[in-house]
N, C-alpha and C positions, 0 to 999 in steps of 0.2 A: 543580622535579616538580608536576604539579594535585594539587590536591587531588580524592580519591574522591569526595569528597560531591557536587561538580560534576557530575561523571558520573551518580552514578544520578538527581539529580532538576535537571529543567529546564524552564522555563516552555512549556505544549503538549507534554511525553511525552506525557500520556494521549489526546490527540487526535492526536501522531502514532502511537501504538499501534492507534489505531483506524482511520484509514487503509491502513494495513497488514493487518489483518485485514482487511478491506472487498476488500482486493488480494487477498488469498487466496483470499476465497471465488469472486472472481470470476475467479483462475485454476482452481479446479475445475468452476466452469461451462465454461471453455475444455474443459478435458478431458473433460468429461458430452457436452459438442456435438463435439467429435472423434470420441469413441465412437461415439456416433451419425450421425455424418456430415455435419454441420448446418454448414457451410462461412460461412453467413452470421453463425449464432448465435456461433459460435466468436470469428467477426472484431470483433463486439460485445462479448462479454466482455472480449476480450483490449484492444480501446479502453478500455474501463472500468477494468481492471486499470492498465493504463500510467496513466490518469488521477489514479488513486489513489494513484500511488509517486508522482507526478510533483508531485503536493500536496503529500503528506507530503515528497519530499525538499524545495522550496522552504520550508516550516516549518522544518526542521531546518539549512537555509542561514541565516536571520533570526534563529536562535538558540530558536525554540518554532514549535509546530505550528499 
């Protein structure tokens, strides 16, 4: 059984959370752009959100963000 403490703190957790928060901000931009009917802005914001999530995922796979 793994220790709970190991899950609560790992190197780079703050960076991982920061990338996820930025992705959330970009997703809000996607929603706003869709509501305004701006397809180009929605696509750009979605690509940026995906990039932030990919960066976070890569950091998590390496054991730190």
